[in-house]
C-alpha positions as CSV (number, residue, x, y, z in Angstrom):
1,M,-1.9,-91.0,112.3
2,E,-3.4,-91.4,108.9
3,N,-6.6,-89.6,109.9
4,N,-4.7,-86.7,111.3
5,N,-2.8,-86.4,108.2
6,T,-5.9,-86.4,106.1
7,N,-7.6,-83.8,108.1
8,N,-4.6,-81.6,108.0
9,T,-4.5,-81.8,104.2
10,S,-8.1,-80.9,103.8
11,Y,-7.7,-77.9,106.0
12,K,-4.8,-76.8,104.0
13,S,-6.8,-77.1,100.8
14,R,-9.7,-75.0,102.1
15,T,-7.3,-72.4,103.3
16,E,-5.7,-72.2,100.0
17,R,-9.0,-72.1,98.3
18,K,-10.2,-69.3,100.4
19,K,-7.0,-67.5,99.7
20,F,-7.4,-68.2,96.0
21,E,-11.0,-66.9,96.1
22,E,-10.0,-63.7,97.8
23,E,-7.3,-63.2,95.2
24,L,-9.8,-63.8,92.4
25,K,-12.2,-61.4,94.0
26,Q,-9.6,-58.8,94.3
27,K,-8.7,-59.2,90.7
28,Q,-12.3,-58.9,89.7
29,T,-12.6,-55.7,91.7
30,E,-9.5,-54.3,90.0
31,K,-10.9,-55.3,86.7
32,E,-14.2,-53.6,87.4
33,K,-12.3,-50.5,88.5
34,E,-10.4,-50.6,85.3
35,L,-13.6,-51.0,83.2
36,E,-15.2,-48.2,85.1
37,T,-12.3,-46.0,84.3
38,K,-12.6,-46.9,80.6
39,R,-16.3,-46.3,80.7
40,K,-15.7,-42.8,82.1
41,E,-13.2,-42.2,79.3
42,L,-15.6,-43.4,76.7
43,K,-18.4,-41.3,78.3
44,S,-16.2,-38.2,78.0
45,I,-15.7,-39.0,74.3
46,I,-19.2,-40.0,73.4
47,F,-21.3,-37.9,75.7
48,D,-21.7,-34.2,76.1
49,D,-23.0,-33.0,79.4
50,E,-24.8,-30.1,77.7
51,K,-26.5,-32.3,75.1
52,E,-28.5,-35.4,75.0
53,N,-26.9,-38.8,74.3
54,I,-27.5,-39.2,70.6
55,Y,-27.0,-42.9,70.9
56,R,-30.1,-43.2,73.2
57,K,-32.3,-41.5,70.7
58,P,-34.5,-43.4,68.3
59,K,-33.0,-44.5,65.0
60,K,-35.1,-42.1,62.9
61,Q,-34.0,-39.1,65.1
62,K,-30.4,-40.1,64.6
63,I,-30.8,-40.0,60.8
64,E,-32.4,-36.6,60.9
65,D,-29.7,-35.3,63.1
66,N,-27.1,-36.6,60.7
67,K,-28.7,-34.7,57.9
68,E,-28.2,-31.4,59.7
69,I,-24.4,-31.8,59.5
70,K,-23.4,-29.3,56.8
71,K,-20.8,-30.0,54.1
72,P,-18.4,-27.2,52.8
73,K,-20.6,-26.0,49.9
74,L,-19.0,-22.6,49.4
75,A,-15.5,-24.1,49.0
76,N,-16.7,-26.8,46.6
77,T,-18.6,-24.1,44.5
78,F,-15.5,-21.9,44.4
79,L,-13.3,-24.8,43.4
80,S,-15.6,-25.8,40.6
81,L,-15.8,-22.3,39.2
82,T,-12.0,-22.1,39.3
83,Y,-11.6,-25.3,37.5
84,V,-14.2,-24.4,34.8
85,S,-12.5,-21.0,34.3
86,A,-9.1,-22.7,33.9
87,I,-10.5,-25.1,31.3
88,A,-12.2,-22.1,29.5
89,L,-8.9,-20.2,29.5
90,S,-7.0,-23.1,28.1
91,I,-9.5,-23.6,25.3
92,F,-9.3,-19.8,24.5
93,L,-5.5,-20.0,24.4
94,I,-5.6,-22.9,22.0
95,L,-8.0,-21.2,19.7
96,D,-6.3,-17.8,19.9
97,S,-2.9,-19.4,19.2
98,T,-3.8,-19.5,15.5
99,N,-3.3,-15.7,15.5
100,R,-0.1,-15.8,17.5
101,I,3.5,-16.1,16.3
102,D,4.4,-18.5,19.1
103,Q,1.5,-20.8,18.5
104,V,3.2,-24.0,19.8
105,Y,4.4,-22.3,23.0
106,Q,0.9,-21.0,23.7
107,I,-0.7,-24.4,23.1
108,I,1.8,-26.1,25.5
109,N,1.0,-23.6,28.2
110,A,-2.7,-24.1,27.7
111,F,-2.3,-27.9,28.3
112,L,-0.1,-27.3,31.3
113,I,-2.8,-25.0,32.9
114,M,-5.4,-27.8,32.4
115,I,-3.2,-30.4,33.9
116,I,-2.1,-28.3,36.9
117,M,-5.7,-27.4,37.7
118,T,-6.8,-31.0,37.5
119,C,-4.1,-32.1,39.9
120,F,-5.0,-29.3,42.2
121,L,-8.6,-30.4,42.3
122,I,-7.5,-34.0,43.1
123,S,-5.2,-32.7,45.8
124,F,-8.1,-30.9,47.3
125,K,-10.1,-34.1,47.4
126,K,-7.2,-36.2,48.7
127,S,-9.4,-38.7,50.4
128,F,-9.1,-40.7,47.1
129,F,-5.5,-41.6,48.0
130,K,-4.1,-43.7,50.9
131,N,-0.9,-41.6,50.8
132,K,-2.5,-38.2,51.0
133,S,0.7,-36.3,50.2
134,V,1.0,-37.7,46.6
135,P,-1.4,-35.3,44.7
136,T,0.1,-32.3,46.5
137,T,3.6,-33.3,45.5
138,V,2.6,-33.9,41.9
139,T,0.9,-30.5,41.7
140,A,3.9,-28.7,43.1
141,L,6.2,-30.5,40.6
142,L,4.0,-29.5,37.7
143,V,4.0,-25.8,38.8
144,L,7.8,-25.9,39.1
145,G,8.0,-27.6,35.7
146,T,5.8,-24.9,34.1
147,I,7.9,-22.1,35.6
148,A,11.1,-23.8,34.3
149,F,9.6,-24.3,30.8
150,N,8.6,-20.7,30.5
151,G,11.9,-19.5,31.8
152,L,13.9,-21.6,29.4
153,Y,11.8,-20.5,26.5
154,M,12.0,-16.8,27.3
155,T,15.8,-17.0,27.6
156,N,16.0,-18.8,24.2
157,V,17.4,-22.0,25.8
158,I,14.4,-23.8,24.3
159,N,13.4,-22.9,20.7
160,L,9.9,-23.8,19.5
161,P,8.5,-23.5,16.0
162,T,6.8,-20.2,15.2
163,Q,4.4,-19.0,12.6
164,S,5.7,-16.8,9.7
165,F,5.2,-13.1,10.4
166,L,6.0,-9.7,8.9
167,P,9.3,-8.3,10.4
168,D,9.9,-4.6,11.1
169,F,11.6,-3.4,8.0
170,E,11.9,0.3,9.1
171,S,15.4,1.6,8.3
172,E,16.2,-1.7,6.6
173,N,17.4,-1.9,3.0
174,L,14.5,-2.3,0.5
175,T,16.2,-5.4,-1.0
176,K,15.7,-7.2,2.3
177,A,12.0,-6.3,2.3
178,I,11.5,-7.4,-1.3
179,N,13.3,-10.7,-0.6
180,W,10.9,-11.4,2.3
181,T,7.8,-10.7,0.1
182,E,9.0,-13.0,-2.6
183,E,9.8,-15.8,-0.2
184,N,6.4,-15.6,1.4
185,N,4.4,-14.9,-1.8
186,V,3.1,-11.5,-0.6
187,K,2.3,-8.8,-3.1
188,T,4.2,-5.5,-2.6
189,D,4.2,-1.9,-3.8
190,Q,6.8,0.7,-3.1
191,N,6.3,4.5,-2.9
192,F,9.4,6.6,-2.9
193,E,9.7,9.7,-0.8
194,Y,12.5,12.2,-0.2
195,S,14.0,12.0,3.3
196,D,16.9,13.8,5.0
197,T,16.9,11.3,7.9
198,T,16.5,7.9,6.3
199,K,19.3,6.4,4.2
200,K,18.5,6.2,0.5
201,Y,16.6,3.0,-0.5
202,S,15.9,2.2,3.1
203,V,12.3,1.6,4.3
204,I,10.7,4.6,6.0
205,S,7.4,2.9,6.9
206,Q,5.3,-0.1,6.0
207,S,1.5,-0.4,5.7
208,K,1.2,-3.5,7.9
209,K,2.2,-3.6,11.6
210,P,5.3,-5.7,12.4
211,E,4.6,-9.2,13.6
212,T,1.4,-9.4,11.6
213,L,1.0,-13.1,10.6
214,T,2.0,-13.7,7.0
215,K,-1.2,-15.7,6.3
216,N,-3.2,-12.6,7.1
217,I,-1.3,-10.4,4.6
218,N,-2.3,-10.1,0.9
219,K,-0.3,-7.0,0.1
220,V,2.1,-4.8,1.9
221,E,3.2,-1.3,0.8
222,F,6.6,0.2,1.7
223,V,7.4,3.9,1.8
224,V,11.0,4.0,0.7
225,S,13.6,6.8,1.1
226,N,14.8,8.4,-2.1
227,G,17.5,10.3,-0.2
228,P,17.5,14.1,0.3
229,D,15.5,16.2,-2.1
230,Y,18.2,18.3,-3.8
231,N,15.5,20.6,-5.4
232,K,14.4,21.6,-1.9
233,N,14.8,25.3,-1.0
234,V,17.1,26.3,1.9
235,I,18.1,29.7,3.3
236,L,21.7,30.5,2.7
237,A,23.0,33.2,5.1
238,D,25.8,35.6,4.3
239,M,28.8,33.6,5.6
240,T,31.4,36.3,5.1
241,G,33.7,36.1,8.1
242,W,32.8,32.5,8.9
243,N,35.5,29.9,9.4
244,V,35.7,27.4,6.6
245,D,35.1,24.5,9.0
246,D,31.8,26.0,10.1
247,V,30.9,26.4,6.4
248,L,31.6,22.7,5.8
249,K,29.3,21.7,8.7
250,F,26.5,23.9,7.3
251,I,27.0,22.3,3.8
252,E,26.8,18.8,5.3
253,N,23.8,19.4,7.5
254,N,21.8,21.1,4.7
255,F,22.8,18.6,1.9
256,L,24.2,21.2,-0.4
257,S,25.6,19.3,-3.4
258,E,27.2,21.8,-5.8
259,I,29.8,23.6,-3.7
260,T,33.2,25.0,-4.8
261,I,35.6,26.4,-2.2
262,N,38.5,28.4,-3.6
263,F,41.4,29.7,-1.6
264,E,43.2,32.9,-2.4
265,E,46.1,34.8,-0.8
266,N,44.9,37.7,1.4
267,E,47.2,39.1,4.1
268,S,44.5,41.4,5.5
269,I,41.9,38.7,6.3
270,K,42.6,35.9,8.7
271,K,43.5,32.5,7.2
272,D,40.6,30.1,6.6
273,T,38.0,32.9,6.8
274,V,35.3,33.3,4.1
275,I,36.0,36.4,2.0
276,S,33.0,36.2,-0.3
277,Q,30.3,33.9,-1.7
278,S,28.4,33.8,-5.0
279,K,24.8,33.6,-3.6
280,T,22.8,34.3,-0.5
281,G,19.1,34.0,0.5
282,T,16.7,31.3,-0.7
283,I,18.5,28.7,-3.0
284,K,18.0,25.2,-4.1
285,R,20.3,22.5,-2.6
286,N,21.7,21.7,-6.0
287,E,22.5,25.2,-7.1
288,P,26.2,25.9,-7.8
289,I,27.7,28.1,-5.0
290,I,31.3,29.4,-4.9
291,F,32.9,30.4,-1.6
292,T,36.2,32.3,-1.6
293,V,38.3,31.7,1.5
294,S,41.5,33.5,2.7
295,L,44.8,31.6,2.4
296,G,46.4,34.3,4.6
297,N,50.1,35.1,3.8
298,K,51.2,32.4,1.4
299,D,54.8,32.8,2.4
300,A,53.9,31.8,5.9
301,L,52.6,28.4,4.8
302,S,54.7,25.4,5.9
303,P,55.2,21.9,4.3
304,I,52.8,19.3,5.7
305,K,52.9,15.5,6.1
306,L,50.0,14.4,3.9
307,K,47.3,12.7,5.9
308,D,45.4,9.6,4.8
309,L,42.7,11.0,2.5
310,K,41.2,7.6,1.7
311,N,37.4,7.6,2.0
312,E,37.3,11.4,2.4
313,S,34.7,13.3,0.4
314,L,36.0,15.2,-2.6
315,L,35.0,18.5,-1.1
316,N,36.8,17.8,2.2
317,A,39.9,16.6,0.4
318,E,39.9,19.8,-1.7
319,V,39.6,22.0,1.3
320,Y,42.4,20.2,3.1
321,L,44.8,20.6,0.2
322,G,43.6,24.1,-0.6
323,R,44.0,25.6,2.9
324,N,47.6,24.4,2.8
325,G,48.4,25.9,-0.5
326,I,48.8,22.5,-2.2
327,L,47.8,22.1,-5.9
328,Y,45.9,19.0,-7.0
329,E,44.5,17.3,-10.0
330,L,41.7,14.7,-10.2
331,K,41.3,11.4,-12.0
332,Y,38.3,9.1,-11.7
333,E,38.1,5.3,-11.5
334,F,35.5,2.7,-10.7
335,S,35.7,1.1,-7.2
336,D,33.7,-1.7,-5.5
337,T,34.7,-0.5,-2.0
338,I,34.9,3.3,-2.0
339,E,31.6,5.3,-2.2
340,K,31.1,7.4,-5.3
341,G,32.6,10.9,-5.0
342,H,35.1,9.9,-2.3
343,V,38.9,9.5,-2.5
344,I,40.4,6.1,-3.4
345,N,44.0,7.2,-3.0
346,S,46.4,10.0,-3.4
347,N,49.8,10.4,-5.1
348,P,52.1,11.0,-3.2
349,K,50.8,8.7,-0.4
350,Q,50.0,9.6,3.1
351,K,52.8,10.8,5.5
352,T,54.7,12.1,2.5
353,T,56.0,15.7,3.1
354,V,54.4,18.1,0.6
355,K,55.3,21.7,0.2
356,P,52.9,24.5,-0.9
357,D,52.4,24.7,-4.7
358,E,53.4,21.1,-5.1
359,M,51.0,18.9,-7.1
360,V,49.0,16.0,-5.5
361,T,46.9,13.7,-7.7
362,L,43.6,12.5,-6.1
363,T,41.9,9.4,-7.5
364,I,38.1,9.8,-7.0
365,S,35.7,6.9,-7.0
366,K,33.0,6.6,-9.7
367,G,31.4,3.9,-7.6
368,K,31.0,0.4,-8.8
369,E,31.4,-0.5,-12.4
370,I,27.9,-1.6,-13.3
371,K,27.4,-4.0,-16.2
372,V,23.8,-3.9,-17.4
373,P,22.2,-7.4,-17.4
374,D,19.6,-8.6,-19.8
375,L,16.5,-6.9,-18.4
376,K,14.0,-8.1,-20.9
377,N,11.3,-10.3,-19.4
378,K,12.6,-9.6,-15.9
379,T,10.2,-8.8,-13.0
380,M,9.7,-5.5,-11.3
381,S,11.2,-7.0,-8.1
382,Y,14.3,-8.0,-10.0
383,V,14.8,-4.5,-11.5
384,T,14.1,-2.8,-8.2
385,K,16.7,-4.9,-6.3
386,W,19.2,-4.3,-9.1
387,M,18.5,-0.6,-8.8
388,V,19.0,-0.6,-5.0
389,E,22.1,-2.8,-5.0
390,N,23.8,-0.5,-7.6
391,N,22.5,2.9,-6.4
392,L,20.7,3.6,-9.7
393,Q,17.7,5.7,-10.6
394,I,14.9,3.8,-12.4
395,N,12.4,5.7,-14.5
396,Y,9.4,3.3,-14.6
397,K,7.1,3.2,-17.6
398,D,4.5,0.8,-18.8
399,K,2.5,0.0,-21.9
400,Y,0.4,-2.7,-23.3
401,D,2.1,-5.6,-25.0
402,S,0.6,-8.8,-26.3
403,K,3.8,-10.8,-26.3
404,I,5.4,-9.9,-22.9
405,K,3.7,-11.1,-19.7
406,S,2.2,-8.4,-17.5
407,G,4.7,-6.9,-15.0
408,R,7.8,-7.9,-16.9
409,V,10.3,-5.7,-18.8
410,I,9.6,-5.0,-22.5
411,E,12.7,-2.8,-23.0
412,S,15.1,-0.3,-21.5
413,N,17.4,2.5,-22.8
414,Y,20.5,0.4,-22.0
415,K,21.2,-2.9,-23.6
416,K,22.8,-6.0,-22.1
417,G,26.6,-5.5,-21.5
418,D,26.5,-1.7,-21.3
419,I,28.8,-0.2,-18.6
420,I,27.1,2.5,-16.5
421,E,28.0,4.4,-13.3
422,E,26.2,4.7,-10.0
423,G,23.4,7.3,-10.0
424,T,22.6,6.7,-13.7
425,T,18.9,6.9,-14.6
426,V,17.7,3.9,-16.5
427,D,14.4,4.0,-18.3
428,V,12.6,0.7,-18.0
429,T,9.3,-0.1,-19.8
430,F,7.1,-2.8,-18.2
431,S,4.3,-4.7,-19.9
432,K,0.7,-4.1,-18.9
433,G,-0.1,-7.3,-20.7
434,P,-2.3,-7.4,-23.8
435,L,-4.8,-4.6,-24.2
436,V,-8.3,-6.1,-23.9
437,M,-11.3,-4.7,-25.7
438,K,-13.7,-3.1,-23.4
439,K,-17.4,-2.5,-23.8
440,F,-18.4,1.0,-24.8
441,D,-21.8,2.4,-25.3
442,N,-20.8,6.0,-26.0
443,I,-18.6,6.9,-29.0
444,N,-16.9,9.7,-27.1
445,D,-15.8,7.3,-24.4
446,F,-14.4,5.0,-27.0
447,K,-12.5,7.8,-28.8
448,S,-11.0,9.0,-25.5
449,W,-9.8,5.5,-24.6
450,A,-8.5,4.7,-28.1
451,D,-6.6,8.0,-28.3
452,T,-5.0,7.5,-24.9
453,N,-3.8,4.1,-25.8
454,G,-2.7,5.0,-29.4
455,I,-5.2,2.7,-31.0
456,K,-6.2,3.2,-34.7
457,Y,-9.9,3.1,-35.4
458,E,-12.4,3.8,-38.1
459,I,-16.0,4.9,-37.5
460,K,-18.9,3.7,-39.7
461,E,-22.4,4.9,-39.2
462,E,-25.5,2.9,-40.0
463,F,-29.2,3.1,-39.2
464,N,-30.5,0.9,-36.4
465,E,-34.1,0.5,-35.2
466,K,-33.1,-0.5,-31.7
467,I,-29.9,1.4,-30.9
468,E,-30.4,5.2,-30.3
469,K,-28.4,7.7,-32.2
470,D,-24.6,8.1,-31.5
471,K,-24.6,4.9,-29.5
472,I,-22.2,2.0,-30.5
473,I,-23.8,-0.9,-32.2
474,K,-20.7,-3.1,-32.3
475,T,-17.0,-3.2,-32.8
476,S,-14.8,-5.3,-35.1
477,I,-13.1,-6.8,-32.1
478,E,-15.4,-8.4,-29.5
479,E,-15.4,-7.4,-25.9
480,G,-12.8,-9.2,-23.8
481,K,-10.6,-10.1,-26.8
482,N,-7.0,-9.1,-27.0
483,I,-6.1,-6.2,-29.3
484,N,-3.1,-6.1,-31.6
485,L,-1.9,-2.5,-31.4
486,E,-1.1,-2.5,-35.1
487,D,-4.7,-3.3,-36.1
488,T,-7.5,-0.8,-36.8
489,I,-10.7,-1.2,-34.9
490,I,-13.9,-0.6,-36.8
491,V,-16.6,1.0,-34.7
492,Y,-20.2,0.8,-36.0
493,V,-22.2,3.7,-34.6
494,S,-26.0,4.1,-34.8
495,K,-27.6,6.9,-36.7
496,G,-30.8,6.1,-35.0
497,K,-34.0,5.0,-36.6
498,A,-34.1,5.6,-40.4
499,V,-36.7,8.0,-41.8
500,T,-37.6,7.7,-45.5
501,I,-38.2,11.0,-47.2
502,P,-41.6,11.3,-49.0
503,N,-42.4,13.4,-52.0
504,F,-43.4,16.8,-50.7
505,N,-44.2,18.3,-54.2
506,G,-47.6,19.8,-54.5
507,M,-48.2,19.9,-50.7
508,T,-49.0,23.2,-49.0
509,K,-46.6,24.5,-46.4
510,K,-48.9,23.3,-43.6
511,E,-49.3,19.9,-45.1
512,A,-45.5,19.6,-45.5
513,Q,-45.0,20.8,-41.8
514,N,-47.5,18.1,-40.6
515,E,-45.7,15.5,-42.6
516,C,-42.3,16.5,-41.1
517,D,-43.7,16.4,-37.6
518,K,-45.1,13.0,-38.2
519,L,-41.8,11.7,-39.5
520,G,-39.8,13.3,-36.7
521,I,-37.6,15.5,-38.9
522,K,-37.0,19.2,-39.0
523,C,-38.3,21.2,-42.0
524,T,-36.9,24.6,-43.1
525,F,-38.9,26.5,-45.6
526,K,-37.9,29.0,-48.3
527,E,-39.8,30.8,-51.0
528,E,-38.9,30.9,-54.7
529,Y,-40.6,32.4,-57.7
530,S,-42.5,29.9,-59.9
531,T,-45.2,29.9,-62.5
532,K,-46.7,27.0,-60.6
533,S,-49.5,27.4,-58.1
534,S,-48.5,29.8,-55.3
535,G,-48.1,28.3,-51.8
536,K,-47.2,24.8,-53.1
537,V,-44.0,22.8,-52.6
538,I,-42.0,22.9,-55.8
539,N,-38.7,21.4,-54.5
540,Q,-37.0,19.6,-51.6
541,S,-33.3,19.4,-50.7
542,I,-33.4,15.6,-50.1
543,A,-34.8,13.3,-52.8
544,E,-37.8,11.2,-52.3
545,G,-37.0,7.7,-50.9
546,T,-33.7,8.8,-49.3
547,Q,-33.2,7.6,-45.7
548,I,-32.0,10.0,-43.1
549,P,-31.6,9.9,-39.3
550,K,-34.6,11.0,-37.3
551,G,-34.2,14.6,-36.2
552,N,-32.2,15.7,-39.3
553,T,-33.3,18.8,-41.4
554,I,-34.7,19.1,-44.9
555,V,-35.1,22.3,-46.8
556,I,-38.4,22.6,-48.6
557,T,-39.0,25.3,-51.3
558,I,-42.5,26.9,-51.6
559,S,-43.7,28.5,-54.8
560,T,-44.5,32.3,-54.9
561,N,-45.9,34.6,-57.6
562,K,-43.7,37.5,-56.4
563,K,-40.8,37.9,-58.8
564,T,-37.6,39.3,-57.3
565,S,-34.0,39.4,-58.5
566,N,-33.0,37.0,-55.7
567,S,-35.9,34.6,-56.3
568,N,-35.1,34.5,-60.1
569,K,-31.5,33.5,-59.2
570,T,-32.8,30.9,-56.8
571,S,-35.3,29.5,-59.3
572,N,-32.6,29.1,-61.9
573,S,-30.3,27.4,-59.5
574,N,-32.9,25.0,-58.4
575,S,-34.0,23.8,-61.8
576,S,-31.7,20.7,-61.3
577,R,-32.9,17.5,-59.8
578,P,-33.0,17.1,-56.0
579,S,-29.9,15.7,-54.4
580,S,-29.9,12.0,-53.7
581,S,-27.4,12.3,-50.9
582,S,-28.3,10.6,-47.7
583,S,-26.3,13.1,-45.6
584,N,-27.8,15.8,-43.5
585,N,-28.2,18.5,-46.2
586,S,-29.6,21.4,-44.2
587,S,-27.6,24.0,-46.1
588,S,-28.8,25.9,-49.2
589,T,-28.4,24.3,-52.6
590,S,-25.1,24.3,-54.3
591,G,-26.0,26.9,-56.9
592,N,-26.7,29.7,-54.5
593,T,-24.9,32.8,-55.8
594,S,-25.3,35.0,-52.7
595,R,-22.2,36.2,-51.0
596,P,-20.5,33.7,-48.7
597,T,-21.0,34.3,-45.0
598,T,-17.9,35.2,-43.0
599,P,-17.4,32.5,-40.4
600,S,-17.9,33.9,-36.9
601,S,-15.3,33.6,-34.1
602,P,-15.7,30.5,-32.0
603,T,-17.7,30.8,-28.8
604,C,-15.7,30.1,-25.7
605,E,-17.5,28.4,-22.8
606,T,-16.4,28.6,-19.1
607,T,-17.1,26.4,-16.2
608,V,-15.8,25.6,-12.7
609,L,-14.1,22.3,-12.3
610,N,-15.6,20.1,-9.6
611,I,-13.8,16.7,-9.9
612,S,-15.5,14.0,-7.8
613,P,-13.1,11.5,-6.0
614,D,-15.5,8.8,-7.2
615,W,-14.2,9.4,-10.8
616,V,-10.7,8.2,-9.8
617,S,-10.3,4.5,-10.9
618,I,-7.3,3.1,-9.1
619,G,-5.4,0.8,-11.4
620,D,-7.2,2.1,-14.5
621,P,-5.9,5.5,-15.6
622,D,-7.9,5.3,-18.9
623,K,-11.1,4.9,-16.9
624,T,-10.2,7.9,-14.7
625,C,-9.6,10.0,-17.8
626,S,-12.9,8.8,-19.4
627,N,-14.9,9.6,-16.2
628,I,-13.6,13.2,-16.1
629,K,-14.1,13.7,-19.9
630,S,-17.7,12.5,-19.6
631,K,-18.4,15.9,-18.0
632,Y,-15.6,18.2,-18.9
633,S,-14.5,17.0,-22.4
634,K,-14.6,20.6,-23.7
635,F,-12.4,21.9,-21.0
636,I,-9.7,19.3,-20.2
637,D,-7.1,17.1,-21.8
638,C,-5.6,14.0,-20.1
639,N,-1.9,13.4,-19.7
640,I,-1.3,9.8,-18.5
641,G,2.3,9.2,-17.6
642,P,4.8,7.9,-15.0
643,A,5.3,9.5,-11.6
644,N,7.3,8.8,-8.4
645,N,4.3,9.3,-6.2
646,G,0.7,8.1,-6.1
647,K,-1.0,5.0,-7.5
648,S,-2.0,4.1,-11.0
649,G,-5.1,6.0,-12.0
650,Q,-4.7,8.8,-9.4
651,I,-5.0,12.4,-10.5
652,L,-1.6,13.9,-9.7
653,N,-2.6,17.6,-9.9
654,M,-6.0,17.3,-8.2
655,S,-5.4,20.1,-5.7
656,E,-4.4,22.5,-8.5
657,L,-7.5,21.9,-10.6
658,Q,-10.3,21.6,-8.0
659,G,-12.5,24.6,-8.0
660,I,-10.8,26.6,-10.7
661,T,-12.6,28.3,-13.6
662,V,-11.6,26.9,-17.0
663,N,-12.2,28.0,-20.6
664,S,-13.1,25.7,-23.5
665,C,-10.8,27.8,-25.7
666,N,-7.8,27.1,-23.4
667,K,-8.1,23.6,-22.0
668,V,-6.3,22.5,-18.9
669,T,-4.3,19.3,-18.5
670,V,-5.3,16.6,-16.0
671,K,-2.2,14.6,-15.0
672,I,-2.9,11.0,-14.3
673,K,-0.4,8.3,-13.1
674,E,0.1,5.4,-15.5
């Protein structure tokens, strides 16, 4: 029984083993199939049926094939150029910002451009980051931030510091422009011009463009309105038959300033119609003109409720009352609020019923009551602002002064505390500083300069071996020194090289002439009867040893045996000793008894003026005058004085003088601005 059991167990084990082996084999088969499937998948990935298997090639061939794989060179090149351009632009914006008003704003934008481009470059090369979306997100945020920053700045939500710049002062009050120049330490000059369109004392134009940086401005010139030119000519038509309201419009549009409108009763002509006028044709704006207007039938006029006449011009108020047959009287008062020449109030007041022929009193403004300040030592800017603020006219003058600083007031025609009205002309004299001694070579130039500036001088002549005749040797005040206008300047002028007169007695005429030529002087000969040897020098007009300038004339007397009545007289008169004068004695001796010669009429010279623009010395009117006189001293006189236009040293009447024929007997005047 035991054996049977044993055998049965063994069998069972083999059966199970076989079954196990079959199962194992089946699993292996399935695994191989699975591996084969994976191999095919890998083969589809790794292998290309149309190409060779690169993994079966030799290692060297594999390396060469890898080299043939091309990188995106064009994209990289373009990206590099873009980045370099952005950096260059940023640098340019930073450097250029020094010439921009919004310098800080431009610098911030330049740095934002650099940062954005750097982030964009990194975003393009995002293989540097594990999270590849980070650089793209940062770049987008920076772009949005830049847009937001610019938007906030342009809408003035953000305010950044700006560089100082020149505002646009056109149509602005001159005071505002002067205040800016003082605050920014910029020199200024104002030229006044008449204007019908720009308000008085407002800027018409400026020499520098608005928004020019202050640091680039040394001086700015303003052309300022002086209001309408009331000397300008206008054509006045015959307005007979016009309505008075149309006449008022014409008066206002053409700036006519001296108008009187009278109303008179006339039943045959319609009420408010012009009956006559005092002038027609070409007139000046400030010429007095009287219009006579029909009042119609006076009995037909009705009482009126007086309207508010405050701030009405005097002419409009007069017409309003006159056309209603109301009488009026005027009184004048100062007012800080009502413009000069306009109504302050009326008596009776507005809305009062007034009948024809009743009296109304109008109070007219004289403008502000102006109390003159102490102008002495004040600057030109101070005086100009005072003029503009008080609607005054300033007559600018200047002169040299050793005590008052240049550009400050020396004096005015009104003293401190004086009360004046708007429109008053105030003469103000400014200092040009001390007059400084200049260098002069020519005595004529010195005389012209001294006469122009009212300087007293004395001329002394002396011989000089080195300085040619009529040239200045020296002056009592050295060049560059200040001049006291009360002092007298002594000018030493060269008479040239001195010539010592020899003794001509006993010489023949030829010998005397040779001696004169040798010395460089002129000899004039005359004959006189003498018992001495004929043909010999017996007298000379200048004594031996006397010094005279080279080129001067000496009269030499030659003996003759021929006796005439004239020669006897001459001989007698010349028996005295020769003159010892050192002056230029070229005339006959003092004892000559011949009849005096009647002086001839002066000879008048003519020439054509051709004044070169190079002779104009801006800022130095004396030099301008001297330059012109150096050529035309016989034909012109200088008149240096103030003017509303032009610059110091400019010739004001150049157009009138250029090319005209002038006469030395009737000099013309050259007007030069101080």
